[in-house]
Structure formats: C-alpha cells, structure tokens
N, C-alpha and C positions, 0 to 999 in steps of 0.2 A: 410388443405393442399390438401386432396383428392378432395374436391369440386372445388378448383381452377384448379386442373389438368383436371377434367372432363369438366369444362367450356372451357378450352383451346382447348381440343380435339374437342369439339362440334364446336367451332369457326373455327378451321382448316377444319373440315368436311364441314361446310356451305360454307367456302371460296372455297373449291374444287368443290362443287356443282355449285356455282355461276360461277366459271371459266369454268366448263364444259358447263354450259348453254350459256355463251357468245360465246364459240367456236362453239357450235351447231347453234346459231343464225347467227354467221358470215358465217358458211358454207352454211346456207340456203340463205343468201343474195348473196353469191358467185354463188350458183346454179341458183338463179333468174337472176343474171347478165349474166351468160353464156347462159341461155335460151333466154334472150332478144337479145343477139348478134346472136344467131342461127336464131331467127325469122327475124332479120334484113338481114342476109345473104340470107335467103330464099326469102325475098321480093326483094332483089337486083337481084337475079337470075331470078325471075319471071318477073321483069321489062325489062330485056333484050329481052324477047320474043324468045330466042333461044331454050329454054327447056320447055317441058310441065310440068304441076304440078306433074304428076306421076314421070317424070324423075328427077325433082328437089328433091322430097322426097326420091327417091331411091338413088340419089347422096349424100344426107345428111346422110342417115341412114346406108348405105352399108359400110362394112369393106373392104377396098381396099387391093390389093395385094402389095407385096414389090416393084414391078416394078412401081406402081403408086406413091409410096412414093419417089422412086429414081427420077422419072420424076419431081415431085414437088420440090425436092431439087435442081435439075439442073436449073429449072426456077427461084427459089429463088436466086440462085447464079448469074444467068444471069442478073437479074434486081436489084441486090443489096439488097435483103431482108434477107440476112443471119443473119445480126446483128440486124435487126429491130424487134420490138415486135409487134405481132398481137394484136388486141383488146382483144382476149381471154387470151393471155399471160399477158397483162396489168392487167386484172381482177384478174388472179391468183396471180400475184406478189403483188398487193395491199392487197388482203385478206390474203396472207401469212404474210405480214408485220403486219397486224392487229392481226393475231393469235399469232405471236411472242410477240407483245406488251402485249396481254392479258395474255399469259403464264408467261412472264417476270414479269409483275406486280403482278401476283398471287404468284409466287415464292418469290418476294420481300416482299409481305405482310406476307406470311407464315414465312419467315425468321425473319421479324420484330416481329411477334407474339412470335416465339420461343425464340428470344433474350430477349424480354420483360419478358417472362415467366421465363427464366433462371435468369435474374437479380432480378425479384421479388422473385424467390425461394431462391436466394443467400441472399437477404435482409431478408427474413423470417428466413432463417437458422442463419444468423448473430444475428437477434433479439432473436431467441430461445437460441443461445449460450450465449448471454449477460444475458438473464433471468436465464439460468442455472448457469452461473458464479455468478450472484447476489444471487441466492438461496443458492449456495455453500458457498458464503461469509457469508450470514446470518446464515447458519447452523454452520459454523466455529465460528462465533461470539457468537452464542447461546451456542455452546459447550464450548467455552472459558469462557463465563460467568458462566456456570454451574460448570466448573472446579474451577474458581476463588471463587465461592460461597462455593464450597466444601473445597477449601484450606483455605478460611477465617474461615469456621466453625472449621476446624482442628486447625488453628492458635489460635482461641478463646479458644479452649480446652487446647491447649499447654500453652497459656498465663495464663489462670486461674491456671493451675498446677504449672507453674513457679512462679507466684505471691504467691500462697499458700506456696510453698516450701521456697521461699526467705524471706517471712514474718515470717515464723515459727521460725527460729533461733533467729532473734533479739527480737521477742516478748517473746520467752522463756527466753532469756538472760535478758530482761528487767524485766520480772516477778520475776526472781530469785534475780536480783540486788535490786529490790524494797523490796522484803521480807527480805533480809539481812539488807538493809539500815534501815528498820523500826523495825527490831528485836532487843530486848535487850540482846540477847544471845551473841552478838559480841561487841568488844570494839568500842570506839568512832572512832578511826582511821580507823578500818575496815569498819564501817558503812559509814564514809565519802568517803572512797575509792569506795565502791559500789554505793554510791550516784553519784559520778562523772562518774562511769561506766554507770549508768542509763542515765545520760545526753548524753553520747557518743552514746548509743543505740537509744535514741530518735532522735538525729541528723542523725543517719544512716537511721532510718525509714523515717525521713522527706526528706532526699535526695532521697531515693528509691521511695517514693510516688510521689515526684516532677517529677522524671524521668519517672515514669510510666504514669503519667498524660500527659506529653508531647508526649510520644510514642503513647498512645492510641488516642490522638487528631490527630496526623499525620496519623496513620494507618486507623482511621475511617474517615479520610478526613474532620474532623471538622474544621481543620485549612487549609486554602487555601493559598499556597505560592503565593505572589504577587511580582514578580521580577520587579525591576526598575534599572535604571542606577545609580551606586554609585561609589565613589572613594574607591578602595580597601585599600589604605593607611589609610583613615579615619576609615574604619570599623575595621581594625587590631589595630589601635591606641586606639579605644574605648574599644576593648577587653583587650588590655594590661593595660590600665588605670583601668579597673574594677578588675584586678587580681594583680596589682602591690603590694598592701599591703600584700596579702598572700605570694607573692614571697619574700618580704622584711622580713617577719617574719621568713622565713627559710634561710635568708641571701643568696638569689639567685638573680642574675642579669638577666634582660631580655634586649637583644640587638636587635634592629630592623635594619636590613640591607635591603636597598631598592635600586634596580638597576634602576627601573623606575616605576612610578605610573601607574595604569591601571584602566580603568573604566569598572566595571563588571556589568552584568545584573543578579541581584540576589534579594532575599528577605532579606532586611537588618537585621531585627530582628533575623530571624532563622539562617542566615549565621553567625551572631555574636555568637549565641548559639553553632553552630557546631565548629567554630574555638576556642571558649572559652573552650569547653570540652577537646579538644586536649591540649591546653596550660595549663589548670588546671591539667591534668594528668602529663604533663611534670614537673610542679612545685611539684606535690605530690611525684613523684618517683625520683626526682633529689637530689643528695647529697648536703650538706651544702657548701656554698662558690663556687658553680658551676655557669655556665653561660648557659642560654637558648638563642639560636639564632633563630630569626624569620626573614626569608629571603623572599622578594617579587620579582617577575620577571614577565614580560609580554612576552608571546610567540605569535605565529601567530593568533590563534583563541581562546586562553584561557589564563588565568592568573594562576600562580603557587605560592602557599604558602608553605613554608617549615618551620617546627618547629623542631629544632635540640636540643636535651638535652644530658646530660652527665650521665644519670641514668644507671641502670643495664641492660637496653635493654630488648628485648622480645625473649624468646627461639624460635628457628626456627619452632619447632612443634606447637607453639601456635599462629603463625602469622595470620593464617586464622580463629582462634577461638576468637580473641579479639573483633570482631565486633558482636558477639552473645550477646543476652540479658542476663544480670546477670553474664556474665563471668568475673571472678576476677583473673584468673591465678592460677598456681599450686605452685608457690614459696611461702614459708611461709611469707617472708617479704612483698610480694605484697598483699596477702590475708588478712594480719593483718591491712593494712592501711584502713582509712575511705573511703568508696565509695559504690556505688550501683550497679556498673557493667552495667549501661545502657548508659553511656556517649558516648562511641565510636559507639555503635549501633545507637544511635540517630544521631551522626555526619554523619555517612555514609548514613543514610536514607535522611537526609536533603541535603547533597551534591549531591547525585545521583538523587534526585527528581528535582534538578536544572540543570541536565545535566553534572555534574562534576564527579570526581573520587577521592577516598581516597586510598592512598597506604602507606605502612610502609616499610622503608629500614633500615638495620642496619647502625649505625654510627661507624666509625673507629676512635680511638681504642675501644671506648665504648659508648653506648647510642643508641638512636633511632632517626630516621629522618622521621617524618610524612609529607607526601606530599599531598596537597589538590589542585585540579584544579577547576576553576570556569570559565564559559563562559564570553567572552568579550562582551561588549555592541557594537552593530553595528551602 
C-alpha cells in the first residue's frame, strides 16, 4: 500500500515537472516571437529613411512619458485601432491560450491520477475487508468445530455413563431372576415366574440396545438421511399396519382421519421409525377399549401429523423431559411398562434432521396430542 502511494506521488511530481517545462518552453517561444516582431518593426522604421539607426534604437528602447502614451491612444482612436490587436498582442494571446491548455491538461491528468488512486485504494480496502471477513468466518468455523468436538466428546462421556447406568438395572435384575429360576430352593411356580421375568428383562435389553444402535448411527452420521417425495398417507398407513396387531392385543382401535393427502420430502424408512415410536407409545399407555386418532393435514409449506390418545397424559413438568435419552417418567405406572426410554429422543432427532418439529399438547379431557410436522415436496 505504501509503495503504491509513493509511486503515485512520484508520478504527480514528474507531471508537475513536465508541466513546468512545457510552460517554460512556451514562454521561450513567446519571447522569440516578440523579439522577431521587434526586429521587423526596426527594419520597417529603417526602410522609411526618416530616422537614423541611433534614433530608431533609442525609440525602441526608451521608456516614454505618460504624454506619449496619451498621444498614441488618441491616434489609435482616430484611425480605429482601439479594438484591433497588434502583432505582439496576437502573440501574447496565442501563447496564453497554449499555457492555459498546458495547465488545464496537467490538472486533468493529476485529477485522473488521484481519482484512479482513490478507486484503487477503495478496491484494495474492499479486498482487504473481504479477506478479513473470510478469515473471521474461517476463525468462527474453526471455533465452532472445536466447540462441536468438545461437545461431542462430552456427549460421548455422557452417553457411556447413561448406557452403563441404564444397562446396570436390567442386567442385575436378569442375573437375579436367572439365579432364582435355576435354584432348587424355590418352588416350581416361583421359578417359572422368575423365568418369565427373565424373558421380560431380555426383551427390555433388546429394545434398549436396538434404540441405542439407532441413536449412535444417527449421531455418528453413519446413517445419511436421503429424503425423497413420498405420499404421507402411504407412510402413515404402513406404520399403522405394522402396529395394528399390538393395538388389537390391547383392544385399542386406531382411526386414520385424513383431510387431504400430502407429498412430503422425507427419508421414508426413518420417518416411519419416528412416527412408529410415537404411535407405539400411544398404544402402550392407552387404556383398554380406547381409540387412538391419527389425523393428517396439509398446510402451506409443511404437512401435519397428529396422534391423539386417551392415555394418562404427561405431567406439565415433564413435557420438556420426555425427549431426553432413557427418560421414562416419574409415574409408577409409566416406569413399570416395557420400554427403553429412547423412542421419543430418536423421533425428535429424525424429524428435526429433516426440517420438521415435534410438539406435545395435552388432550382434553384426558390424553396426549403429539404433533409432527414434515416439509412438503416442492
């Protein structure tokens, strides 16, 4: 930047020198022309023969009095020379015009140089600003990556702790049930009861491990969601068909209410997983002979899925906790039911990864209304 400024100043200085040189050359030419005019006048006076050479030289070189100038003005007026230009005045006028052109062009060139320099400096400043902004963006991106890596490290530690804690209880219960089922110190009925409890704990472990595998795959980005255009009605019907037997076992009806079919832009497999987790929870916590209503509607930019059950509902203080990993609720009835506590966590992650939202509203007089939004296909 400093070198550019020095070069500009040197260029302006050279331009001033050139301008001064041209003005000096023009003044020398003007002086030569005036001298030539003087010599012509002397020659003309000598040709008349009325004056001697000494008188002519004295006449040319002598400063005359004011009376002489007044006499000359009267003669000029008498013969109409007042507005006419003498050869000397013509010379002066021409060279003054040349001087003005030289000075004007010099100022124009200087202004052009300064304007060019200003634009160049502005361009350089803009480029530096963009580079600084780019560096700032890279710094922010690096900082974000470091924070994300730090958070991921903390999440890994928390996940390991959560998994160890969640597995400890069913494993301990499974060990105890197996010991009792294989022991001869208990009756046959007691051993059979604990054998069934062993099966329950194994199923619980299987559910938990299955959920953990899915969560780890999503969080580690081992599974890449591949959204495509699908009919929302078909996806929901597939989910209902996969869970209809479980609902019939509990004498629960599932009704699909559709205002209009919508084409959504989602990953079909994982969207079925997300909707299925919510519907399975609704079946699990609904009383016998109740009805689960699944309602579909298309809005301006997204589709809405509502799953309404007649279960006990979710306490207000736990609404924001149900999406945490392994959260099972504080109610005794809720915590006693089979489940891993990862379904809603997985649902929210899948829906939000696809640009949707999961929300739970209380249903009046009793129950829950889970609302899932999915983006429409354009």
